[in-house]
N, CA, C and O atoms as a DFTB+ gen file, in Angstrom:
764 C
 N C O
     1  1     -91.330      38.491     115.565
     2  2     -92.856      38.356     116.775
     3  2     -92.630      37.705     117.654
     4  3     -92.089      36.598     117.647
     5  1     -93.078      38.407     118.670
     6  2     -92.612      37.782     120.015
     7  2     -93.664      37.682     120.793
     8  3     -93.790      38.008     121.973
     9  1     -94.631      37.074     119.846
    10  2     -96.267      36.458     121.130
    11  2     -96.840      36.813     122.171
    12  3     -97.780      36.308     122.784
    13  1     -96.046      37.992     122.407
    14  2     -97.072      38.103     123.550
    15  2     -98.273      38.759     123.023
    16  3     -98.378      39.499     122.044
    17  1     -99.618      38.139     124.287
    18  2    -101.052      39.009     124.147
    19  2    -101.485      40.230     124.995
    20  3    -102.524      40.886     125.061
    21  1    -100.331      40.280     125.593
    22  2    -100.620      42.086     126.445
    23  2     -99.431      42.541     126.511
    24  3     -98.421      41.889     126.243
    25  1     -99.467      43.743     126.887
    26  2     -98.447      44.879     127.042
    27  2     -98.341      44.773     128.770
    28  3     -99.294      44.533     129.511
    29  1     -96.879      45.026     129.207
    30  2     -97.046      45.173     130.597
    31  2     -98.038      46.585     131.318
    32  3     -97.948      47.734     130.886
    33  1     -98.880      46.198     132.386
    34  2     -99.104      46.803     132.912
    35  2     -98.370      48.073     133.452
    36  3     -97.224      48.037     133.900
    37  1     -99.167      49.245     133.363
    38  2     -98.591      50.615     133.848
    39  2     -97.725      50.979     134.791
    40  3     -96.759      51.741     134.774
    41  1     -98.616      49.784     136.291
    42  2     -97.710      49.897     137.613
    43  2     -96.325      49.245     137.398
    44  3     -95.574      49.372     138.365
    45  1     -95.806      48.545     136.290
    46  2     -94.687      48.146     136.622
    47  2     -93.553      49.451     136.216
    48  3     -92.629      49.747     136.973
    49  1     -93.760      50.024     135.137
    50  2     -93.224      51.544     135.366
    51  2     -93.072      52.216     136.762
    52  3     -92.026      52.526     137.333
    53  1     -94.277      52.361     137.151
    54  2     -94.275      52.842     138.761
    55  2     -93.122      51.960     139.644
    56  3     -92.105      52.600     139.911
    57  1     -93.174      50.638     140.096
    58  2     -92.435      49.779     140.289
    59  2     -90.871      50.240     139.845
    60  3     -90.201      50.662     140.788
    61  1     -90.291      50.215     138.699
    62  2     -89.175      50.801     138.405
    63  2     -88.788      52.199     139.011
    64  3     -87.700      52.381     139.558
    65  1     -89.904      53.335     138.858
    66  2     -89.815      54.209     139.246
    67  2     -89.248      54.069     140.887
    68  3     -88.086      54.421     141.090
    69  1     -89.821      53.712     141.698
    70  2     -89.336      53.437     143.331
    71  2     -88.386      52.494     143.359
    72  3     -87.530      52.692     144.222
    73  1     -88.256      51.567     142.727
    74  2     -87.442      50.159     143.016
    75  2     -86.416      50.033     142.128
    76  3     -86.136      48.910     141.710
    77  1     -85.795      51.013     141.761
    78  2     -84.789      50.521     140.419
    79  2     -83.787      49.702     140.790
    80  3     -83.481      48.724     140.108
    81  1     -83.216      50.001     141.838
    82  2     -82.123      49.209     142.353
    83  2     -82.633      47.653     142.527
    84  3     -82.020      46.721     142.006
    85  1     -83.853      47.469     143.338
    86  2     -84.141      45.989     143.377
    87  2     -84.720      45.322     141.747
    88  3     -84.853      44.125     141.493
    89  1     -84.998      46.496     140.791
    90  2     -85.240      45.559     139.824
    91  2     -83.709      45.282     138.716
    92  3     -83.588      44.413     137.852
    93  1     -82.758      46.279     139.098
    94  2     -81.289      45.985     138.839
    95  2     -80.740      44.580     139.053
    96  3     -80.041      43.859     138.340
    97  1     -81.372      44.393     140.469
    98  2     -80.753      43.203     141.367
    99  2     -81.438      42.143     140.847
   100  3     -80.830      41.099     140.610
   101  1     -82.776      42.259     140.601
   102  2     -83.165      40.995     139.662
   103  2     -83.168      40.665     138.862
   104  3     -83.210      39.482     138.524
   105  1     -83.096      42.161     137.850
   106  2     -82.324      41.655     136.506
   107  2     -81.108      40.483     136.617
   108  3     -81.120      39.426     135.987
   109  1     -80.345      40.795     137.304
   110  2     -79.055      39.837     137.636
   111  2     -79.588      38.196     137.526
   112  3     -79.203      37.287     136.790
   113  1     -80.485      38.230     138.428
   114  2     -80.790      36.524     138.785
   115  2     -81.904      36.072     137.506
   116  3     -82.287      34.925     137.274
   117  1     -82.134      36.821     137.062
   118  2     -83.150      36.462     135.949
   119  2     -81.637      36.376     135.061
   120  3     -81.542      35.195     135.395
   121  1     -80.943      36.497     134.600
   122  2     -79.869      35.954     133.720
   123  2     -79.334      35.018     134.079
   124  3     -78.918      34.203     133.255
   125  1     -79.176      34.838     135.392
   126  2     -78.707      33.749     135.928
   127  2     -79.733      32.435     135.410
   128  3     -79.353      31.404     134.855
   129  1     -80.976      32.770     135.732
   130  2     -81.703      31.943     135.939
   131  2     -82.312      31.870     134.242
   132  3     -83.166      31.018     133.993
   133  1     -81.992      32.481     133.508
   134  2     -81.893      31.886     131.923
   135  2     -80.812      31.133     131.544
   136  3     -80.978      30.288     130.664
   137  1     -79.612      31.300     132.105
   138  2     -78.434      30.856     131.683
   139  2     -78.500      28.874     132.158
   140  3     -78.138      27.886     131.518
   141  1     -79.220      29.045     133.726
   142  2     -79.469      27.802     134.172
   143  2     -80.407      26.938     133.137
   144  3     -80.115      25.850     132.639
   145  1     -81.479      27.618     132.962
   146  2     -82.587      26.993     132.445
   147  2     -82.222      26.468     131.081
   148  3     -82.595      25.337     130.771
   149  1     -81.556      27.167     130.281
   150  2     -80.693      26.356     128.615
   151  2     -79.802      25.290     129.178
   152  3     -79.666      24.399     128.339
   153  1     -79.132      25.043     130.305
   154  2     -78.284      24.081     130.524
   155  2     -79.156      23.175     130.816
   156  3     -79.042      22.082     130.261
   157  1     -80.275      23.408     131.785
   158  2     -81.258      22.303     132.020
   159  2     -81.506      21.246     130.680
   160  3     -81.433      20.027     130.525
   161  1     -81.765      22.152     130.007
   162  2     -82.787      21.821     128.403
   163  2     -81.401      21.206     127.790
   164  3     -81.623      20.137     127.221
   165  1     -80.087      21.589     127.761
   166  2     -79.458      21.311     127.266
   167  2     -79.028      19.517     127.740
   168  3     -78.720      18.538     127.061
   169  1     -79.159      19.687     128.872
   170  2     -78.980      18.286     129.620
   171  2     -80.194      17.068     129.384
   172  3     -80.146      15.839     129.321
   173  1     -80.959      17.773     129.320
   174  2     -82.737      16.415     129.267
   175  2     -82.783      16.544     128.127
   176  3     -83.280      15.527     127.645
   177  1     -82.517      17.300     127.340
   178  2     -82.480      16.587     125.654
   179  2     -81.663      16.801     124.817
   180  3     -81.516      17.781     124.087
   181  1     -80.813      15.392     124.949
   182  2     -79.538      15.441     124.433
   183  2     -79.715      14.683     122.738
   184  3     -78.816      14.553     121.907
   185  1     -80.760      14.387     122.644
   186  2     -80.956      13.502     121.436
   187  2     -80.896      14.500     120.340
   188  3     -80.927      14.123     119.168
   189  1     -80.798      15.940     120.707
   190  2     -81.127      17.096     118.955
   191  2     -79.517      17.634     119.242
   192  3     -79.104      17.938     120.361
   193  1     -78.858      17.674     118.223
   194  2     -77.590      17.931     118.374
   195  2     -77.923      19.999     118.038
   196  3     -77.161      20.878     118.439
   197  1     -78.789      20.159     117.506
   198  2     -79.032      21.616     117.182
   199  2     -79.759      22.242     118.556
   200  3     -79.814      23.471     118.593
   201  1     -80.076      21.827     119.192
   202  2     -80.828      21.926     120.260
   203  2     -79.592      22.410     121.410
   204  3     -79.733      23.514     121.937
   205  1     -78.486      21.626     121.748
   206  2     -77.662      21.290     122.275
   207  2     -76.784      22.345     121.910
   208  3     -76.165      22.929     122.800
   209  1     -76.640      22.685     120.652
   210  2     -75.370      23.880     119.989
   211  2     -76.326      24.981     120.488
   212  3     -75.921      25.630     121.453
   213  1     -77.867      25.374     119.836
   214  2     -78.123      26.727     120.335
   215  2     -78.257      26.514     121.599
   216  3     -77.575      27.476     121.954
   217  1     -78.723      25.829     122.995
   218  2     -78.528      26.136     124.221
   219  2     -76.892      26.610     124.939
   220  3     -76.677      27.471     125.792
   221  1     -76.146      25.922     124.407
   222  2     -74.892      26.157     124.807
   223  2     -74.447      28.131     123.990
   224  3     -73.559      28.951     124.223
   225  1     -75.120      28.110     123.454
   226  2     -74.990      29.653     122.466
   227  2     -75.852      30.785     123.497
   228  3     -75.498      31.957     123.621
   229  1     -76.852      30.275     124.085
   230  2     -77.729      30.771     124.785
   231  2     -77.316      31.152     126.362
   232  3     -77.584      32.183     126.979
   233  1     -76.476      29.817     126.865
   234  2     -75.687      30.048     128.131
   235  2     -74.987      31.216     128.270
   236  3     -75.076      32.189     129.019
   237  1     -74.069      30.796     127.118
   238  2     -72.703      32.307     126.916
   239  2     -73.597      33.538     126.978
   240  3     -73.355      34.216     127.976
   241  1     -74.429      33.954     126.303
   242  2     -74.850      35.155     126.078
   243  2     -75.823      35.459     127.158
   244  3     -76.158      36.644     127.142
   245  1     -76.572      34.502     128.418
   246  2     -77.056      34.989     129.344
   247  2     -76.238      35.094     130.445
   248  3     -76.588      35.813     131.381
   249  1     -75.136      34.450     130.477
   250  2     -74.098      34.640     131.585
   251  2     -73.289      36.090     130.907
   252  3     -73.096      37.147     131.506
   253  1     -73.075      35.904     130.117
   254  2     -72.373      37.710     129.580
   255  2     -73.274      38.752     130.193
   256  3     -72.713      39.642     130.831
   257  1     -74.538      38.773     130.098
   258  2     -75.518      39.615     130.359
   259  2     -75.524      39.968     132.071
   260  3     -75.602      41.042     132.669
   261  1     -75.383      38.308     132.633
   262  2     -75.550      38.763     134.009
   263  2     -73.900      39.095     134.441
   264  3     -73.890      39.431     135.625
   265  1     -72.713      39.105     133.937
   266  2     -71.620      39.930     134.150
   267  2     -71.945      41.283     133.537
   268  3     -71.261      42.140     134.097
   269  1     -72.653      41.745     132.692
   270  2     -72.685      43.357     132.697
   271  2     -73.784      43.641     133.468
   272  3     -73.649      44.831     133.752
   273  1     -74.896      43.193     134.021
   274  2     -75.656      44.051     134.469
   275  2     -74.406      43.440     136.452
   276  3     -74.542      44.223     137.392
   277  1     -73.687      42.492     136.628
   278  2     -72.942      43.013     137.435
   279  2     -72.171      44.060     138.052
   280  3     -72.186      44.584     139.166
   281  1     -71.319      44.252     136.737
   282  2     -70.683      45.478     136.317
   283  2     -71.711      46.562     136.684
   284  3     -71.230      47.454     137.384
   285  1     -72.754      46.670     136.437
   286  2     -73.872      48.326     136.326
   287  2     -73.807      48.585     137.505
   288  3     -73.608      49.752     137.843
   289  1     -74.028      47.106     138.896
   290  2     -74.388      47.013     139.969
   291  2     -73.346      47.697     140.577
   292  3     -73.619      48.569     141.402
   293  1     -71.857      47.364     140.217
   294  2     -70.998      47.642     140.865
   295  2     -70.683      48.911     140.978
   296  3     -70.472      49.463     142.058
   297  1     -70.616      49.599     139.580
   298  2     -70.576      50.751     139.338
   299  2     -71.202      52.079     140.041
   300  3     -70.708      53.200     140.164
   301  1     -72.480      51.556     140.467
   302  2     -73.804      51.817     141.268
   303  2     -73.496      51.868     142.585
   304  3     -74.124      52.659     143.288
   305  1     -72.570      51.112     143.110
   306  2     -72.110      50.211     144.595
   307  2     -73.624      49.942     145.411
   308  3     -74.087      50.301     146.494
   309  1     -74.083      49.162     144.334
   310  2     -75.396      47.974     144.831
   311  2     -74.816      47.122     145.063
   312  3     -73.808      46.824     144.423
   313  1     -75.312      46.379     146.162
   314  2     -74.956      45.156     146.555
   315  2     -75.471      44.336     145.846
   316  3     -76.633      44.593     145.531
   317  1     -75.010      43.353     145.435
   318  2     -75.613      41.928     144.763
   319  2     -76.256      40.862     145.956
   320  3     -75.594      40.306     146.832
   321  1     -77.183      40.786     145.816
   322  2     -77.482      39.666     146.972
   323  2     -78.823      38.764     146.393
   324  3     -79.637      39.150     145.553
   325  1     -78.804      37.704     146.961
   326  2     -79.925      36.631     147.289
   327  2     -81.622      37.231     147.690
   328  3     -82.126      37.488     148.783
   329  1     -82.177      37.304     146.310
   330  2     -83.729      38.123     147.138
   331  2     -84.936      36.904     146.748
   332  3     -84.637      35.774     146.362
   333  1     -85.830      37.220     146.869
   334  2     -87.215      36.440     146.814
   335  2     -87.512      36.445     145.338
   336  3     -87.258      37.449     144.674
   337  1     -87.734      35.990     145.109
   338  2     -87.768      35.692     143.510
   339  2     -89.788      36.231     143.273
   340  3     -90.642      36.193     144.158
   341  1     -89.938      36.572     142.142
   342  2     -91.307      36.990     142.140
   343  2     -91.907      35.250     141.434
   344  3     -91.263      34.223     141.220
   345  1     -93.582      35.615     141.215
   346  2     -94.598      34.491     141.040
   347  2     -94.342      34.142     139.635
   348  3     -94.725      33.125     139.056
   349  1     -93.619      35.151     139.140
   350  2     -94.289      35.282     137.447
   351  2     -93.694      33.403     136.739
   352  3     -94.342      32.515     136.185
   353  1     -92.176      33.507     137.146
   354  2     -91.416      31.961     136.301
   355  2     -92.473      30.679     137.113
   356  3     -93.348      30.023     136.549
   357  1     -92.232      30.630     137.967
   358  2     -92.989      29.429     138.542
   359  2     -94.385      29.602     138.275
   360  3     -94.826      28.525     137.875
   361  1     -95.221      30.426     138.317
   362  2     -96.510      30.111     137.833
   363  2     -96.116      29.833     135.857
   364  3     -96.750      29.115     135.083
   365  1     -95.218      30.463     135.638
   366  2     -95.236      29.679     134.140
   367  2     -94.779      28.614     133.789
   368  3     -94.730      28.210     132.628
   369  1     -94.277      27.873     135.073
   370  2     -93.555      26.758     134.619
   371  2     -94.574      25.495     135.303
   372  3     -94.167      24.348     135.490
   373  1     -95.869      25.939     135.603
   374  2     -96.533      25.030     136.446
   375  2     -97.439      24.573     135.135
   376  3     -97.962      23.459     135.113
   377  1     -97.550      25.282     134.314
   378  2     -98.482      25.325     132.877
   379  2     -97.469      24.003     132.206
   380  3     -97.985      23.240     131.390
   381  1     -96.685      23.905     132.432
   382  2     -95.695      22.509     131.072
   383  2     -96.698      21.670     132.239
   384  3     -96.977      21.579     133.435
   385  1     -97.099      20.946     130.330
   386  2     -97.286      19.611     130.693
   387  2     -96.452      18.497     131.346
   388  3     -95.294      18.913     131.374
   389  1     -96.532      17.059     131.977
   390  2     -96.081      16.325     132.162
   391  2     -95.087      15.040     131.203
   392  3     -93.961      14.545     131.264
   393  1     -96.082      14.944     130.515
   394  2     -95.574      13.596     129.673
   395  2     -94.889      14.044     128.348
   396  3     -95.523      14.678     127.504
   397  1     -93.466      13.670     128.166
   398  2     -93.024      14.055     126.790
   399  2     -93.765      13.461     125.386
   400  3     -94.316      12.361     125.347
   401  1     -93.692      14.212     124.467
   402  2     -92.621      15.316     124.679
   403  2     -93.244      16.088     124.502
   404  3     -92.593      16.832     123.770
   405  1     -94.883      16.834     124.796
   406  2     -95.662      17.977     125.102
   407  2     -94.610      18.562     126.434
   408  3     -94.447      19.780     126.502
   409  1     -93.858      17.579     127.561
   410  2     -93.111      18.492     127.960
   411  2     -92.081      19.035     127.873
   412  3     -91.681      19.767     128.778
   413  1     -91.231      18.767     126.515
   414  2     -90.621      19.658     126.271
   415  2     -90.825      20.993     125.159
   416  3     -90.260      22.051     124.883
   417  1     -91.903      20.270     124.773
   418  2     -92.489      21.651     123.918
   419  2     -92.728      22.954     124.359
   420  3     -92.542      24.060     123.852
   421  1     -93.461      22.329     126.069
   422  2     -93.768      23.535     126.844
   423  2     -92.489      24.427     127.221
   424  3     -92.398      25.631     126.978
   425  1     -91.492      23.622     127.869
   426  2     -90.291      23.671     128.596
   427  2     -89.662      25.123     127.490
   428  3     -89.360      26.204     127.995
   429  1     -89.580      24.903     126.248
   430  2     -89.401      25.705     125.342
   431  2     -90.031      26.687     125.164
   432  3     -89.610      27.812     124.896
   433  1     -91.524      26.192     125.357
   434  2     -91.973      27.947     124.614
   435  2     -91.787      28.612     126.078
   436  3     -91.157      29.662     126.202
   437  1     -92.244      28.087     126.942
   438  2     -92.300      28.958     128.009
   439  2     -90.946      29.604     128.735
   440  3     -91.000      30.348     129.714
   441  1     -89.608      29.141     128.007
   442  2     -88.364      29.763     128.036
   443  2     -88.671      30.823     126.954
   444  3     -88.093      31.895     127.131
   445  1     -89.381      30.742     125.989
   446  2     -89.361      31.575     124.453
   447  2     -90.074      32.780     125.021
   448  3     -89.775      33.952     124.795
   449  1     -91.262      32.251     125.948
   450  2     -92.218      33.756     126.413
   451  2     -91.699      34.514     127.521
   452  3     -91.901      35.727     127.580
   453  1     -90.991      33.845     128.481
   454  2     -89.896      34.556     128.989
   455  2     -88.888      35.453     128.665
   456  3     -88.625      36.373     129.441
   457  1     -88.168      35.276     127.407
   458  2     -87.229      35.864     126.736
   459  2     -88.024      36.663     125.908
   460  3     -87.420      37.681     125.572
   461  1     -89.397      36.559     125.359
   462  2     -90.290      37.721     124.753
   463  2     -90.499      38.887     125.847
   464  3     -90.179      40.063     125.676
   465  1     -91.147      38.296     127.101
   466  2     -91.674      39.354     127.901
   467  2     -90.209      40.402     128.456
   468  3     -90.157      41.599     128.738
   469  1     -89.113      39.295     128.446
   470  2     -87.777      40.251     128.935
   471  2     -87.693      41.334     127.848
   472  3     -87.594      42.505     128.213
   473  1     -87.736      40.933     126.107
   474  2     -87.428      42.129     125.238
   475  2     -88.515      43.212     125.605
   476  3     -87.931      44.271     125.836
   477  1     -90.092      43.354     125.766
   478  2     -90.806      44.117     125.975
   479  2     -90.308      44.876     127.362
   480  3     -90.452      46.097     127.433
   481  1     -89.720      44.140     128.466
   482  2     -89.838      44.806     129.375
   483  2     -88.293      45.743     128.971
   484  3     -88.067      46.818     129.528
   485  1     -87.433      45.203     128.049
   486  2     -86.305      45.900     128.360
   487  2     -86.402      47.272     127.610
   488  3     -86.032      48.331     128.117
   489  1     -87.128      47.111     125.898
   490  2     -87.592      48.204     125.432
   491  2     -88.104      49.386     126.380
   492  3     -87.774      50.564     126.242
   493  1     -88.724      49.028     127.090
   494  2     -89.889      49.970     128.535
   495  2     -88.702      50.333     129.302
   496  3     -88.864      51.326     130.010
   497  1     -87.416      49.720     129.350
   498  2     -86.558      50.525     130.479
   499  2     -85.929      51.133     129.626
   500  3     -86.099      52.299     129.982
   501  1     -85.214      51.161     128.594
   502  2     -84.924      51.761     127.738
   503  2     -85.725      53.570     127.566
   504  3     -85.178      54.662     127.717
   505  1     -87.271      53.217     127.178
   506  2     -87.918      54.518     126.840
   507  2     -87.989      55.401     127.917
   508  3     -87.997      56.623     127.770
   509  1     -88.057      54.644     129.348
   510  2     -88.907      55.211     130.335
   511  2     -87.845      55.462     131.481
   512  3     -88.166      56.247     132.373
   513  1     -86.427      54.766     131.530
   514  2     -85.670      55.250     132.588
   515  2     -84.770      56.596     131.789
   516  3     -84.541      56.711     130.585
   517  1     -84.331      57.623     133.031
   518  2     -83.996      58.837     132.683
   519  2     -82.061      58.569     133.145
   520  3     -81.255      59.243     133.786
   521  1     -81.989      57.303     132.448
   522  2     -80.131      57.658     132.662
   523  2     -79.650      56.918     131.439
   524  3     -80.039      55.807     131.077
   525  1     -78.784      57.653     130.871
   526  2     -77.827      57.067     129.739
   527  2     -77.325      55.731     129.894
   528  3     -77.516      54.838     129.069
   529  1     -76.634      55.600     131.040
   530  2     -75.864      54.104     130.749
   531  2     -77.290      53.047     130.664
   532  3     -77.354      52.479     129.574
   533  1     -78.009      52.827     131.275
   534  2     -79.306      52.105     131.328
   535  2     -79.776      52.090     130.170
   536  3     -79.881      51.039     129.538
   537  1     -80.146      53.282     129.687
   538  2     -80.943      53.297     128.290
   539  2     -79.888      52.837     127.033
   540  3     -80.478      52.503     126.005
   541  1     -78.973      52.801     127.006
   542  2     -77.864      52.123     126.229
   543  2     -77.802      50.916     126.053
   544  3     -77.681      50.333     124.976
   545  1     -77.932      50.185     127.772
   546  2     -77.987      48.866     128.112
   547  2     -78.712      48.456     127.976
   548  3     -78.570      47.756     126.973
   549  1     -79.978      48.331     128.519
   550  2     -81.076      48.089     127.705
   551  2     -81.403      48.176     126.338
   552  3     -81.852      47.061     126.069
   553  1     -81.435      48.948     125.215
   554  2     -81.433      48.984     123.954
   555  2     -80.591      48.097     123.539
   556  3     -80.768      47.713     122.383
   557  1     -79.649      47.610     124.172
   558  2     -78.407      47.227     123.433
   559  2     -78.743      45.266     123.740
   560  3     -78.102      44.402     123.141
   561  1     -79.899      44.940     124.814
   562  2     -80.114      43.647     125.132
   563  2     -81.518      43.167     124.121
   564  3     -81.865      41.985     124.118
   565  1     -81.915      43.725     123.676
   566  2     -83.202      43.514     122.819
   567  2     -82.808      42.297     121.750
   568  3     -83.200      41.132     121.828
   569  1     -81.999      42.818     120.811
   570  2     -81.839      41.795     119.537
   571  2     -81.103      40.314     120.049
   572  3     -80.938      39.493     119.147
   573  1     -80.727      39.986     121.202
   574  2     -80.115      38.963     121.473
   575  2     -81.461      38.191     121.914
   576  3     -81.879      37.140     121.428
   577  1     -82.041      38.950     122.942
   578  2     -83.058      38.277     123.548
   579  2     -84.715      38.024     123.152
   580  3     -85.679      37.567     123.767
   581  1     -84.508      38.547     121.864
   582  2     -85.645      38.187     120.502
   583  2     -85.469      37.479     120.236
   584  3     -86.374      36.663     120.063
   585  1     -83.692      37.056     119.875
   586  2     -83.206      36.047     119.098
   587  2     -83.425      34.847     119.818
   588  3     -83.726      33.957     119.022
   589  1     -83.399      34.419     121.083
   590  2     -83.465      33.541     122.428
   591  2     -84.647      33.228     121.967
   592  3     -84.693      32.136     121.400
   593  1     -85.860      33.977     122.039
   594  2     -87.503      33.551     121.910
   595  2     -87.416      33.153     120.741
   596  3     -88.319      32.318     120.773
   597  1     -86.958      33.100     119.562
   598  2     -87.065      32.740     118.320
   599  2     -86.327      31.581     117.941
   600  3     -86.494      31.008     116.864
   601  1     -85.514      31.232     118.812
   602  2     -84.660      29.983     119.136
   603  2     -85.439      28.912     120.047
   604  3     -85.435      27.691     119.898
   605  1     -85.792      29.310     120.565
   606  2     -87.030      28.163     121.433
   607  2     -88.103      27.735     120.914
   608  3     -88.474      26.561     120.879
   609  1     -88.619      28.625     120.510
   610  2     -90.059      28.577     119.700
   611  2     -89.714      27.448     118.692
   612  3     -90.328      26.385     118.609
   613  1     -88.301      27.943     117.689
   614  2     -88.213      26.993     116.595
   615  2     -87.676      25.489     117.400
   616  3     -88.157      24.401     117.084
   617  1     -87.026      25.584     118.056
   618  2     -86.423      24.044     118.780
   619  2     -87.542      23.323     119.535
   620  3     -87.375      22.186     119.976
   621  1     -88.657      23.985     119.674
   622  2     -90.250      23.218     120.317
   623  2     -90.825      22.645     118.981
   624  3     -91.810      21.924     119.143
   625  1     -90.367      22.838     117.582
   626  2     -90.650      22.130     116.697
   627  2     -90.078      21.081     116.059
   628  3     -90.368      20.622     114.954
   629  1     -88.829      20.556     117.210
   630  2     -88.411      19.240     116.878
   631  2     -89.298      18.312     117.639
   632  3     -88.956      17.136     117.516
   633  1     -90.339      18.514     118.388
   634  2     -90.925      17.981     119.463
   635  2     -92.206      17.555     119.088
   636  3     -92.875      16.666     119.616
   637  1     -92.628      18.605     117.671
   638  2     -94.199      18.441     117.587
   639  2     -94.299      19.421     116.498
   640  3     -93.777      20.525     116.344
   641  1     -95.272      18.585     115.637
   642  2     -95.440      19.466     114.523
   643  2     -95.456      20.845     114.538
   644  3     -95.347      21.457     115.600
   645  1     -95.598      21.481     113.322
   646  2     -95.672      23.212     113.840
   647  2     -96.760      23.526     113.805
   648  3     -96.903      24.717     114.082
   649  1     -97.813      22.911     113.548
   650  2     -99.350      23.429     113.961
   651  2     -99.586      23.429     115.354
   652  3    -100.169      24.298     116.001
   653  1     -99.021      22.249     115.806
   654  2     -99.450      21.914     117.240
   655  2     -98.781      22.642     117.942
   656  3     -99.272      22.998     119.014
   657  1     -97.480      23.087     117.576
   658  2     -96.308      24.117     118.557
   659  2     -97.351      25.437     118.722
   660  3     -97.898      25.873     119.734
   661  1     -97.404      25.869     117.400
   662  2     -98.179      27.229     117.650
   663  2     -99.475      27.127     117.951
   664  3     -99.945      28.218     118.276
   665  1    -100.164      26.329     117.968
   666  2    -101.419      26.225     118.429
   667  2    -101.234      26.471     120.386
   668  3    -102.021      27.190     121.002
   669  1    -100.123      25.758     121.041
   670  2     -99.433      25.420     122.100
   671  2     -99.109      26.751     122.600
   672  3     -99.473      27.270     123.655
   673  1     -98.430      27.181     121.755
   674  2     -97.699      29.051     122.179
   675  2     -98.626      29.743     122.522
   676  3     -98.524      30.450     123.525
   677  1    -100.041      29.701     121.583
   678  2    -101.188      30.436     121.501
   679  2    -101.554      30.583     123.010
   680  3    -101.428      31.584     123.716
   681  1    -102.059      29.296     123.353
   682  2    -102.419      28.734     125.072
   683  2    -101.499      29.408     125.852
   684  3    -102.002      29.845     126.887
   685  1    -100.443      29.618     125.725
   686  2     -99.690      29.484     126.797
   687  2     -99.191      31.152     126.828
   688  3     -98.611      31.445     127.873
   689  1     -99.304      32.011     126.063
   690  2     -99.033      33.334     125.709
   691  2    -100.615      34.260     126.512
   692  3    -100.783      35.336     127.086
   693  1    -101.607      32.942     126.065
   694  2    -102.545      33.826     126.715
   695  2    -102.835      33.727     128.593
   696  3    -103.484      34.386     129.406
   697  1    -102.081      32.703     128.636
   698  2    -102.215      32.591     130.155
   699  2    -100.943      33.430     130.579
   700  3    -100.945      34.176     131.559
   701  1     -99.779      33.224     129.690
   702  2     -98.832      34.303     130.281
   703  2     -99.139      35.793     130.639
   704  3     -98.750      36.421     131.624
   705  1     -99.943      36.219     129.587
   706  2    -100.399      37.682     130.003
   707  2    -101.694      37.660     130.980
   708  3    -102.061      38.786     131.318
   709  1    -102.389      36.664     131.451
   710  2    -102.877      36.479     132.592
   711  2    -102.497      36.872     133.769
   712  3    -103.092      37.569     134.591
   713  1    -100.771      36.052     133.829
   714  2     -99.802      36.566     134.684
   715  2     -99.406      37.309     134.877
   716  3     -99.306      37.724     136.032
   717  1     -98.919      37.947     133.784
   718  2     -98.067      39.300     134.056
   719  2     -99.353      40.492     134.306
   720  3     -99.075      41.611     134.736
   721  1    -100.572      40.141     134.024
   722  2    -101.719      40.934     134.388
   723  2    -101.631      41.285     135.962
   724  3    -101.478      42.363     136.537
   725  1    -101.800      39.848     136.482
   726  2    -102.092      39.573     137.617
   727  2    -101.035      40.300     138.659
   728  3    -101.295      40.903     139.700
   729  1     -99.819      40.057     138.068
   730  2     -98.680      40.910     138.423
   731  2     -97.824      40.403     139.665
   732  3     -97.905      39.175     139.648
   733  1     -97.265      40.698     140.425
   734  2     -96.540      40.525     141.887
   735  2     -96.110      41.867     142.649
   736  3     -95.698      42.899     142.119
   737  1     -96.281      41.645     143.870
   738  2     -95.984      42.993     144.760
   739  2     -94.703      43.131     144.989
   740  3     -94.362      44.178     145.540
   741  1     -93.498      41.980     144.584
   742  2     -92.679      42.088     144.466
   743  2     -91.930      43.126     143.473
   744  3     -91.820      42.667     142.336
   745  1     -91.476      44.217     143.620
   746  2     -90.837      44.592     142.496
   747  2     -89.757      43.891     141.649
   748  3     -88.637      43.874     142.159
   749  1     -89.889      43.361     140.551
   750  2     -88.768      42.422     139.924
   751  2     -89.152      42.524     138.375
   752  3     -90.216      42.972     137.946
   753  1     -88.190      42.073     137.686
   754  2     -88.151      42.541     136.379
   755  2     -88.990      41.960     135.414
   756  3     -89.048      42.299     134.232
   757  1     -89.956      40.636     136.231
   758  2     -91.454      40.231     135.951
   759  2     -92.449      40.452     136.509
   760  3     -93.516      39.852     136.381
   761  1     -92.176      41.448     137.272
   762  2     -93.625      41.444     138.261
   763  2     -94.925      42.394     137.919
   764  3     -95.922      42.359     138.641
């Protein structure tokens, strides 16, 4: 279960149709950011070996996905460049509480929600884009992203009781739905 309170607005697929190259470039950036976020968590919360081991695995997978997206860009003669990020990640991170252990719970749950939204978007891309390579590629990513989502939610329970984590996940998921509904004018993976 991905714990999302909403589906993507139709306007996102319109952005995909009009700006697929930009979406692909942003996807590469998203994979980099996902790896960096997992690294940050691994360094910030060293007290749980399980978290360190799981974050190491997520970093490896996210960097592998980054390389796969770079390969797609190269085959399509699309130059990878630094682009202005969308507002989705920043707005979600602003929801994190500042005091521990609540901060750890929120950081893990927010990372999990980003993975969940990525899963949903990958299915939309798989089913919408009339491109065999991309259909296969996005179909192949779903399982690992769903696993990452579940891992982040499970790890949050190291820092708070399950009932508290589940309640906070519901709050954050509702806020995430509002952010995704509001959208971003830039064509991004999470706009």
